[in-house]
C-alpha positions in Angstrom: 5.5 27.4 -27.1 8.3 29.9 -26.4 8.6 33.3 -25.0 5.7 34.6 -22.9 1.9 34.4 -23.2 -0.4 35.8 -20.8 -4.0 34.8 -20.0 -6.6 36.1 -17.4 -8.5 33.7 -15.4 -10.8 35.7 -13.1 -7.9 38.1 -12.1 -5.1 35.9 -11.9 -2.4 36.4 -14.6 -0.9 33.4 -15.8 2.4 32.9 -17.8 3.7 30.1 -19.6 7.4 29.4 -18.5 9.3 26.2 -18.7 6.6 24.1 -20.1 3.8 24.9 -17.8 1.6 27.9 -16.6 2.8 29.6 -13.8 0.6 32.4 -11.9 2.3 35.4 -10.3 2.2 33.2 -6.7 4.5 30.6 -8.4 1.6 27.8 -8.6 1.5 25.5 -11.5 -1.9 25.0 -13.4 -3.1 22.4 -15.7 -1.9 22.5 -18.9 -2.2 20.0 -21.9 1.3 19.3 -21.1 0.7 18.2 -17.6 3.9 16.0 -16.7 2.7 12.5 -16.6 5.2 10.0 -15.2 5.3 6.3 -14.4 7.4 4.5 -11.6 8.1 0.6 -12.4 7.9 -1.1 -8.9 6.1 -0.3 -5.8 8.9 -0.8 -3.0 10.6 1.7 -1.1 12.3 3.2 -3.9 9.4 3.5 -6.3 7.1 5.0 -3.3 9.9 7.2 -2.1 10.1 8.5 -5.8 6.5 9.1 -6.3 6.1 10.8 -3.0 8.9 13.2 -3.6 7.7 14.2 -7.2 4.0 14.7 -6.1 5.2 16.8 -2.8 7.3 18.8 -4.9 5.3 19.6 -7.8 1.5 20.7 -7.7 1.1 19.5 -11.6 2.9 16.3 -12.0 0.7 12.9 -12.1 2.4 9.7 -11.0 1.4 6.1 -11.9 3.2 3.3 -10.1 3.2 -0.4 -12.1 3.9 -3.5 -9.9 4.2 -6.9 -11.0 2.5 -8.5 -8.0 -1.2 -7.6 -6.9 0.4 -6.5 -3.7 2.5 -3.3 -2.9 5.4 -2.3 -0.9 8.2 -4.6 -2.2 10.7 -5.6 0.5 8.9 -3.8 3.4 6.4 -6.5 2.8 8.6 -9.4 1.8 11.9 -8.4 3.3 11.8 -7.1 6.3 11.8 -9.4 9.1 8.2 -10.2 10.6 9.4 -9.5 14.1 10.5 -6.2 12.9 7.1 -4.2 12.8 8.3 -0.9 13.4 10.3 -0.8 10.1 7.0 -1.6 8.4 5.6 1.7 9.8 6.6 3.5 6.3 3.9 1.5 4.9 1.3 4.3 6.2 3.2 6.9 4.4 3.1 5.0 1.4 -0.4 4.4 1.7 -1.1 8.2 1.6 1.1 8.5 -1.5 -1.0 5.8 -3.1 -4.3 7.4 -2.4 -3.0 11.0 -3.4 -5.4 12.6 -6.1 -2.3 12.7 -8.4 -1.2 9.2 -7.8 -2.6 5.6 -9.3 -1.2 2.1 -8.3 -1.5 -0.8 -10.8 -0.5 -4.1 -9.7 -0.7 -7.3 -11.4 1.2 -5.8 -14.1 4.6 -7.2 -15.2 6.4 -4.6 -17.0 8.7 -6.1 -19.8 6.3 -9.0 -20.6 2.6 -7.4 -20.3 3.8 -3.7 -21.5 7.1 -2.8 -22.9 9.2 -0.1 -21.4 9.1 1.6 -25.0 5.3 1.6 -24.7 5.7 3.2 -21.3 8.0 5.9 -22.6 5.1 6.6 -25.5 2.7 7.0 -23.0 4.6 9.2 -20.4 6.8 12.1 -20.5 9.3 10.2 -17.9 9.9 6.5 -16.7 11.6 5.7 -13.5 12.6 2.0 -13.0 12.5 1.3 -9.3 12.2 -2.7 -9.3 14.7 -3.5 -7.1 17.1 -6.5 -7.1 15.1 -9.7 -7.5 18.0 -11.8 -8.3 20.5 -14.1 -6.2 24.3 -13.5 -6.3 25.7 -16.7 -6.8 28.5 -18.3 -4.8 30.4 -19.6 -7.6 31.3 -22.9 -5.7 31.1 -26.7 -6.2 27.7 -28.0 -4.5 26.1 -24.6 -4.2 23.1 -26.5 -5.9 23.0 -29.4 -3.5 19.6 -29.9 -1.4 20.0 -28.0 1.6 21.6 -25.0 0.5 19.3 -21.7 -0.1 19.6 -18.4 -0.9 18.8 -15.4 1.6 16.7 -14.2 -0.7 14.3 -17.3 -1.1 14.6 -18.1 2.5 13.5 -14.5 3.4 10.9 -14.9 0.7 9.5 -18.1 2.5 8.7 -16.8 5.9 7.5 -13.6 4.6 5.1 -15.0 2.2 6.5 -14.1 -1.3 4.6 -16.2 -3.6 7.5 -17.5 -5.8 9.2 -18.8 -2.5 6.1 -20.7 -1.2 7.1 -23.8 -1.9 10.8 -23.7 -0.9 10.0 -26.3 1.9 13.6 -25.9 3.7 14.6 -29.0 5.4 15.3 -28.0 9.2 15.8 -31.5 10.3 19.7 -30.8 11.2 21.1 -29.4 14.2 23.9 -26.8 12.5 22.9 -24.1 10.1 25.7 -21.9 8.4 25.0 -18.8 7.0 27.4 -17.3 4.7 27.6 -13.4 4.9 27.1 -10.9 7.8 25.0 -8.2 6.9 21.7 -7.5 8.6 19.7 -10.1 6.6 22.2 -12.7 7.8 21.5 -11.8 11.3 17.6 -11.6 10.7 17.7 -15.3 9.3 19.9 -16.6 12.2 17.2 -14.7 14.6 14.5 -16.2 13.1 16.0 -19.8 12.7 16.5 -19.5 16.8 13.6 -17.6 18.2 11.4 -19.1 20.6 8.2 -19.9 18.2 6.2 -18.1 21.1 7.4 -15.0 20.1 7.2 -15.5 16.2 3.5 -16.6 16.3 2.6 -13.1 17.2 4.3 -11.6 14.4 3.3 -11.9 10.4 5.4 -14.7 9.9 3.3 -17.2 7.5 1.6 -20.1 9.0 3.6 -22.7 7.0 6.9 -21.1 8.0 5.8 -21.0 11.7 5.0 -24.6 11.6 8.4 -26.0 10.2 10.2 -23.6 12.7 8.2 -25.3 15.6 9.5 -28.8 14.4 12.9 -27.3 13.5 15.8 -29.2 14.9 18.2 -26.3 14.4 20.1 -25.8 17.5 23.3 -23.8 16.2 23.9 -21.2 13.7 26.9 -20.1 12.5 27.3 -16.5 10.6 30.4 -16.6 8.6 32.3 -13.7 7.1 35.4 -13.2 4.9 36.8 -10.7 6.9 37.3 -9.7 10.4 35.5 -7.7 13.4 36.2 -4.5 12.2 34.8 -5.1 8.6 31.5 -6.9 9.6 28.7 -5.6 7.6 25.5 -5.9 10.0 24.7 -2.6 12.1 24.6 -2.7 16.1 20.6 -3.2 16.6 20.5 -6.8 14.8 23.8 -7.6 16.8 22.0 -6.7 20.0 19.3 -8.3 19.5 21.1 -11.5 18.8 23.0 -11.2 22.1 19.8 -10.7 23.8 17.9 -13.5 22.1 15.9 -15.5 24.8 16.8 -19.1 25.1 20.4 -18.6 23.2 23.8 -18.0 24.1 26.8 -16.6 21.9 29.5 -19.0 21.0 32.7 -16.7 19.6 36.3 -17.5 19.2 38.5 -15.1 21.2 41.3 -15.5 18.4 39.4 -13.8 16.0 39.4 -10.8 18.0 43.4 -10.8 18.5 44.4 -6.6 18.2 41.0 -5.7 18.1 41.0 -3.7 21.3 43.7 -1.7 20.4 42.2 -0.5 17.1 38.8 0.5 18.5 39.8 4.1 19.6 40.4 5.0 16.2 37.2 3.8 14.7 34.3 6.0 13.7 31.5 5.9 16.3 29.0 3.7 14.9 31.5 0.8 14.1 33.5 1.7 17.5 30.1 0.8 19.3 29.3 -2.1 16.9 33.1 -3.5 17.6 32.8 -3.2 21.5 29.8 -4.9 21.6 31.1 -7.8 19.6 34.3 -7.8 21.7 32.5 -7.5 24.9 30.4 -10.7 24.0 33.4 -12.8 22.6 35.8 -12.1 25.3 34.2 -10.5 28.5 32.9 -12.8 31.5 29.3 -11.8 31.8 27.6 -10.9 35.0 26.1 -13.6 36.8 22.7 -13.4 35.7 23.7 -13.1 32.2 25.9 -16.4 32.7 22.8 -18.2 34.5 20.7 -17.4 31.6 23.4 -18.6 28.9 24.1 -21.8 31.0 20.4 -22.7 30.7 20.2 -22.0 27.1 19.8 -24.8 24.6 20.6 -23.2 21.2 23.7 -21.3 20.1 25.0 -18.9 17.6 28.5 -17.3 16.8 30.1 -15.0 14.4 32.8 -16.6 12.5 35.7 -14.4 10.8 38.2 -14.8 8.2 36.5 -17.7 6.5 35.6 -17.9 2.9 33.3 -21.3 1.5 35.3 -23.1 -1.0 32.9 -26.1 -1.3 29.3 -27.7 -0.1 30.2 -31.3 1.0 27.4 -33.8 0.2 26.0 -37.1 2.1 27.5 -40.4 1.0 24.9 -41.1 -1.5 25.4 -37.2 -2.8 21.8 -36.1 -2.4 22.0 -33.6 0.2 24.2 -31.1 2.2 26.5 -32.5 4.7 29.1 -29.9 5.5 30.9 -26.9 3.8 34.5 -26.4 3.4 35.8 -22.9 4.7 39.2 -21.4 3.4 40.9 -19.7 6.5 41.5 -16.1 5.2 44.2 -13.7 5.9 43.7 -9.9 5.6 45.5 -7.3 3.6 45.2 -3.7 4.4 43.2 -2.5 7.2 39.7 -0.8 8.2 37.1 -0.8 5.4 39.3 -1.4 2.3 41.1 -4.5 4.1 40.8 -7.5 1.7 40.6 -11.0 2.4 43.1 -13.5 1.1 42.9 -17.0 1.0 45.6 -19.3 2.8 46.0 -22.9 2.0 44.2 -23.9 5.3 40.7 -25.0 5.3 38.2 -26.5 7.6 35.0 -28.6 7.6 31.8 -27.6 9.3 29.6 -30.3 9.5 25.7 -28.8 8.6 22.7 -29.8 6.9 21.5 -26.1 6.1 23.6 -23.7 4.3 22.1 -20.1 3.4 24.1 -18.0 1.2 23.6 -14.2 2.2 25.8 -12.5 -0.2 23.8 -9.9 -1.9 21.0 -9.6 -3.9 21.3 -8.5 -7.6 19.1 -6.9 -10.1 18.0 -8.1 -13.5 17.6 -6.5 -16.8 13.8 -6.0 -17.3 13.5 -5.2 -21.1 16.2 -5.2 -24.2 15.5 -1.7 -24.7 17.0 -0.3 -21.4 20.7 -0.4 -20.8 22.2 -2.9 -18.4 25.5 -3.3 -16.7 25.9 -6.9 -16.0 29.2 -6.6 -14.3 27.8 -4.2 -11.6 24.1 -5.6 -12.1 22.8 -2.0 -12.1 21.3 0.1 -15.0 24.1 2.7 -15.8 23.0 6.2 -14.6 24.2 9.3 -13.5 22.2 10.7 -10.5 19.5 8.5 -11.8 19.3 9.7 -15.2 19.8 6.5 -17.5 22.6 6.7 -19.8 21.9 7.3 -23.3 18.2 7.1 -22.9 16.4 10.6 -22.3 13.3 10.2 -20.3 14.4 7.2 -18.6 15.4 7.3 -15.0 16.2 4.6 -12.0 16.2 4.7 -8.1 16.8 2.5 -5.5 18.9 -0.8 -5.8 18.6 -0.7 -9.7 20.6 2.6 -9.5 23.1 1.9 -6.8 23.2 -2.0 -6.1 21.6 -3.6 -3.0 23.2 -1.3 -0.4 21.9 0.4 3.0 18.9 0.6 4.9 15.4 2.0 4.0 16.6 5.4 4.8 19.4 5.1 2.2 17.0 4.2 -0.7 14.8 7.2 0.6 17.6 9.5 0.0 18.6 7.7 -3.3 15.2 7.8 -4.7 14.7 11.6 -3.6 17.8 12.5 -5.6 16.4 10.7 -8.5 13.1 12.8 -8.3 15.1 16.0 -8.1 17.1 14.9 -11.2 13.9 14.5 -13.1 12.5 17.7 -12.0 15.6 19.7 -12.9 15.3 18.1 -16.6 11.8 19.3 -16.5 12.8 22.7 -15.6 15.7 23.0 -17.9 14.0 21.7 -21.0 16.3 18.6 -21.1 13.1 16.5 -20.8 10.5 16.9 -23.6 7.5 18.4 -22.4 6.0 19.7 -25.5 3.7 17.0 -26.4 0.6 15.8 -24.3 0.9 12.3 -23.2 -2.1 9.7 -22.8 -0.6 8.3 -19.7 -2.2 5.5 -18.0 -5.3 5.9 -20.5 -3.5 4.0 -23.5 -1.8 1.6 -21.1 -5.0 0.4 -19.4 -6.1 -0.1 -23.2 -3.3 -2.3 -24.2 -3.4 -4.2 -21.2 -7.1 -4.9 -21.9 -6.4 -5.8 -25.6 -3.8 -8.2 -24.0 -6.3 -9.8 -21.5 -4.4 -8.1 -18.3 -6.6 -6.8 -15.6 -4.5 -4.6 -13.2 -5.2 -4.5 -9.4 -5.9 -0.9 -8.1 -5.1 0.3 -4.7 -8.5 -0.1 -3.4 -8.5 -3.8 -4.9 -5.1 -4.2 -2.4 -7.3 -2.9 0.6 -9.6 -5.6 -0.1 -6.5 -7.8 0.3 -5.1 -6.2 3.3 -8.5 -6.4 5.4 -9.1 -9.8 4.4 -5.0 -10.5 5.7 -5.6 -8.5 8.7 -9.0 -10.5 9.9 -7.1 -13.9 9.3 -4.5 -12.7 11.6 -6.6 -11.3 14.1 -8.5 -14.5 14.8 -5.3 -16.6 15.3 -3.3 -13.6 17.2 -1.4 -12.2 14.7 -1.4 -8.9 13.3 -2.0 -10.6 9.6 -2.0 -13.6 7.9 -0.5 -13.0 4.4 -2.2 -14.7 1.1 0.5 -16.7 -0.2 -0.6 -16.9 -3.9 -1.2 -14.5 -6.7 -4.4 -16.5 -7.8 -5.6 -16.0 -4.1 -4.6 -12.6 -4.0 -6.7 -11.9 -7.4 -9.7 -13.6 -6.2 -9.9 -11.6 -3.1 -8.9 -8.3 -5.1 -11.8 -8.9 -7.3 -14.5 -10.5 -5.1 
């Protein structure tokens, strides 16, 4: 429909403009081409994208599809159990899910139960926000030995991700080595060393709590390729380690040579973080802190300028016994500094190695462009290249980087790109789309029953009740089967 066409509804004049009815007050009205958008993935990226679309436009309908029966992605399965304040975004996501123009369909595996092409036929736009569920491999001999785990799987184990339920890590060794120095690495170190009296009041799963109660791990080394001024964690996580009850820091003052002179020129967040590391490594603590450390039976330390080159097996070749680290030198300075291997190596005896070098996205469907080198969907401001009507947000768009607030801004940007395309006519809005109606029909034919948001609320209530009975905020259901049983009871 082109040009102008006016109709009267009572006394309000409506004008057809940019594929929708607009009244004199700029309000959109229902038309046969009401925009139908679907979001694949119900983590922060999916929910923030949906939230922005629903708030910014009064006519758009958004359906969110999720492979698991439960929503919230990494907020549920990635955020550390002792960081409940970070999980507060779930309240905002719940408001979005319960909005009249938003629907949630869990237990639907896009790419398997329904193809992306089928979604594109049913919706005006499809937004891929399914995150990064793959592991980046270290690419070194011995990384497949028993006792070596990816951070993603280890975090999934203590956070109740169904696919990691049977991980059962062996915690019978004294020393654990975590490779990588981002916030996830510090989360894992903190969980390994925290008094279980603290952990038992969190959302940590009962099997993980019981394993940690029996844990023999007393020392955790957190290893990075570069130096203190390139460390990837934030000050909040480092401060938590410094203050962790029952533990003492174990740093190498030699790693900090030249750092005090460089501190004045650092940007403020990096400066504060480096000052805290330096203070922890080289300053004599006050008497009270000295006494606390002397009574501590567990320790942790950051190790810099080291790259893993080999995981060494025990004599019978079945388990991890040590990790060989190459000593690096830095070329360049600041954030751009590059770690270069030297001929020097050192072996660290340990029975547990956790690789925390990043998550990576995986391709979902042959019809969706995918850059396997960068492990992202190639895009411009969230618009998938050579694929009109297809968008992406979150880690699938940028790679696994930043905190939840970073993902929020990235997702809002994708939502804005989509709305710009609606308004400019770059997105074809001329035909009416069936949305969830046709997808539900397809799923029914294929024997797939979606979980609605009210079904999820049954799971939520059950988990909270189970938790309350043992003094925890919730006790998560650990299998998809149990989740579906409760959802459909």
